[in-house]
N, C-alpha and C positions, 0 to 999 in steps of 0.2 A: 293527816300529816303531823309529825312531831319533830321537834328540833332539840338536840341536847343543848342545854344552857347551863354552863358551869356545873356539870355533873347531874343536872336534873332533866328528865325528859318531860318536855312541855308540849301538850297538844292543844285542843280547844276545850276548856279554857287554857289560855292561848299561848302561842308565840306572840307576845306583845313586843315591846321595844327592848331588847335583850335583858335588862336587869329588872326593870319594872316588870317586865319580862320574867325574871326569876321569881321575884317576890309576888308580883301581882298575879301571875299566872297560877300560882299555887293557892291563892285565896279567892279567886273569882268563882262565884256560884250564883245560881238564881237568874232572874230576869229583871232588867231595869224597869222600875216603875216610878212614876211621879204622881204625887197626890194633887198638885196644882201646876198650872202652866207657868207661873212666875215663882221663882225660888228666892226666898228672902234671905237676908244676911244671917249668919250663924249667931246664936246667943253666946254671950261671954260667960254664962253661968257654968260652974264646975269645970273651968278650964284647967287642963293638965299640960304643963310645959315640958319640953324635951329636957332630958337630963344632961347637965353639963359634964363633959368628959374631956380629959386631956388627950384622949385617943380618938376624938371625933374626926380629926383630919385623916385618920387611917381606916376609918370605917367605910362601908359601901357608899359611894357617892354617885349619883346618876346624871347630874347635869351641872355645868359650870358656864357662867356668862359674865359679861362686863356690865357694871353699873357706872358709866363714865370710866374713870381709870381704875376703879375698884373691881376686884374679882369677887363673885358670889357663887357658891356651890351649895347644892341641896342633895339630900340622900336619906339614908336609913335612920329610923328612930326620930324623925323630925329634925335631924341635924341640918342647920344652915350655917355655913362658914363664910367669912369674908376676909379678904387680904388687901392691904394697901401697899404691899412691897413686892408686887409682881410674883406672888406665890411663895415667897421665902418663908413666911409665917402666916398662920391663920387664926382668926378670932371666932369663937362660937357665938352666934346671935341668940337672943332670947326668942323662943319660938313656941307658940301655944298648941303644940301637938307632939305626940310621940309616934305618929304614923309615918310610914315611908313616903317621902316626897319624891316625885318622879321628874319634874321639870320646873324651870324658872325662866322668867322673861322680864327684862327691864326696857322701858321706853325711853328713859333718860337716866341721869345719874342718881335720881332720887326715887322714882316710882317703879315698883316691880311687883310681880305676882308669882306665886309658886303653887303648884297643884300636886295632888297625891291621893293616897288611899282615903276611903270614906267619902270620895268625891269632894275632897277638901280644896278650898281656895284660900290662900293666905296672901296678905298684901303688906307692902312696906312703902313708907313715904320718906325714909331717911337713908336710902342707899343700901338697905339690907341689914342695918344694925338691929332694928326691932321690927316685929311682925304682929299683925292682928289676923284673926280668922274671920273671913268674910262669909264663908258658906261651907256647909257640909251636908251630905245626905246619906245617913247611915243605911237607909232602906235599899240603896243601890247595891250594897255589898260588892262594890267594884271601884277601881281607881279612875281618876282622870290622869291622862298620860302626857298631855302637852298643852301649852297655853301660848297665845299670841295676842298682842295689843297693838292697835293702830296708833293710839294716843292715850292720854291719861283717863279717858272715859270709855272708849269703845274696844271691846276685845272678845275673844272666843277661847273656850277650852274644849278639848276633845278627849274621849276616853273609851273605856270598855263598853261592849254591847251597843255600839253606835251612838254613844253620848256626844251631843253637840250642844254646848251652853253658850249663851251670848249675854253680854252686859253692855249697857249704854250709859251707865252712871259710875264707872270706875270700879265696879264690883259690888256696889251696895245691894244690887238685885241682879239675879241671873235668871234668864228665860230659857226654858227648854226648847231648843230649835232643831232637835233631832229629826222632826218630821219634814224638814226642808231637804233632807237627803233621800235619794232613792236607795235605801239600805234595808230592804225588807228582812234580810237574814241577820240584821244587827251585827254586822262585822265590827270587830274592835277597831277603833280609829286611833292610830299610834302617833301621828304627827301632823302638824299644820304649819305652813310657812307662806310668806308672801313672795311672789315672783314679779320681778321688775316690769313695770308697764303693762301688767296683765291681770293680776288679781291674787286670790288665795287658792291654795292647793292642799288637799288632805290625802293622806295615804293610810292604809291599814291592812287588816287581815285578808288573806286570800287574794292579794294583789289589788284590793279595792282602791279606787281613785275617784276623787271628786274635785271639781274646780268651780270657782265663782269669779265672775268678772264684775260683780256689782257690790263688792264689799261684804259678801257673805249672806246677802238677802235671798239669793237663789243659787242653786248648785246643780251642776251637770255631772252625771255619772259617766265615767270613761271606761272603755275597754282597754286595759293595760297590757303590757307585753309579757307579764309574769303572773302566775297563779299562786305563788308562795307569798308569805307575809312580807310586807314592806314596813320597815321600822322607822324610816326617816325620809324627809324631803328637804331640799335646800335650793334656793335660787342662786344662780351663778354670778349675779350682778349684771348679766347681759339681758337685754329685753327678751321676754318670753322664754327664757332658757332656764332649765332646772334639771336637777338630778334626783332620782329616787333610788333607795338602796334597802337591802334586806338580807334574807337568809343566804347562807353559803356564798357570800361574795357577789351576789347579784346586784349589779349597778347599771342603771339605764339613764340616758340623757335625751332630753327633748328640747328643740329650739322653737316650738310652736305651741307652748303652753299645754303640753300633753296631748296634742293631736296625733303626733307620730313619735316613735321612739327608736333609739339605737342602743344596743348593749355596749357597755364599755368593758373591754377585756382587762383583767387584772392579773398580771404575770408576776408571781413571787419567785424567790430563789429556787424553789423546788417544784415549780409548775404553777398552775392556775390557783389563785387564792380562793379558798373555800370556806373561810371563816365568815360568820355573820357580821354585818356592818350595822352600827347602831347610833352613831352621832357624827355631826359635821359642823364645820364653821367656815365662813368666808373671811379671809384675812384682808387687812387694809390694802395690801399690794395686789389684790385680786386673786391670790392663790386660794385653792380649796383644800381643806384637810378633812379626811373622814377616818374614824376609828371604829374598832370592833373587837370581837373575840380573838383570842390567841395573840394578844399584843399587837394587832394589826394597826398600822398607821399609814395611810395612803395620801399622796399629795399630787395636786395638779396645778400647773402654771399656765395652762391654755384653756381656762374656763370649763374644765371638766371633760375635754376631749380625750386626754390620756392621763394616766396616773403612774407615778413611781410607787412601789410597794416596799414597806419596811415592816418587819416583824421583830418586836422587842425580844430580847433574850429571856426575860422573865415570863413571857407568854401570858401576862396578866390580862384579863378581860377588861376592855375599856368601853365606856358608855357615852362619853362626851369629851369635847376638846374645844379650847379657845386659845387665843394669843395671850402670852404672858405680858406683852407690852414692851419687850426688850429683844425681840427676835426669837425667843424661846416659846414653847407651847406649855399649856396647862392641860394635863390629862386627868380625867375623872373616871372612876370605875371601881373594880375590886381592889381593895387596899387603899381607897381614899383618893386624895388629890396629890399630884406630884408635878414637878417641873421637869420638862425634857428639852432636848435640843430641837431645832426646827424639823429634823428628820423623824423625831419620835424617840431617838436613842437617849440613854442616860447622859446627863451632862458630863463632858470630859471623855466620852467614848470616841 
């Protein structure tokens, strides 16, 4: 199976998470190998920092999240940006890599982690202003694609070829936990999320799904409703309820932690939405927003049962979304980070 991603046909190696997706898919090769079961922190020797650029906010950005009231975005060439004025302006952080960064996660207003190519893990203890490299594994020749932390010590990262890494000391050491998954074919793992009152959930290539009810120590493989690649998963804020999404507008909802699924139909102005979906956020008011290719911005106010569909006029491909903090949205993707109205439209439209 292949999926056009921003003009590039991507097969396996993969349909990953649309943009990491674009860049990661073009560079993946070989087989994941680890020389030791415990992966130590990266050396600071010969550190190369991302190049400061006034155009960084217009470059490819793959993820955007909140660190308290601050916004933090990550993307191409090791660029990490932060904004303290609801996305009106962005400051480039000092970052010890020039590799593509695919995801970022903050557990509070100070402590965050970013992951990306070369299986890199970066960490910040000052709300995203400065970053240190905790880990990298050049032998993998493959990226990490998502990261999640329970608190300042315990977290997981997932990535290509079935990579599942765990830390219990805030990222000072990372253990290869891939063998906890029933993933003999080493399907790429694209996203990890927590589901309220249930546990952790991972989705990936070929519709692969895994759930853990014990904090990631053991995992159950599930038979999902879809055989195409899933790029994301998000809890709806309701107990045991989650959404998974992927290629060609495929969106599914479960109310029993992945035991059963219902497809959510997405009706656009010209028929069924068929653009790939790649990023999502749960807003403070309980609304869900999912974005994807073709400028797709879809929103639900009933915990994911139904969605309104909006396609931006610029049709720009989007990878991530979060709240701006003032009723607007922050969209990340092709062309950088931008502020939009709550619907996804340009401000003033």
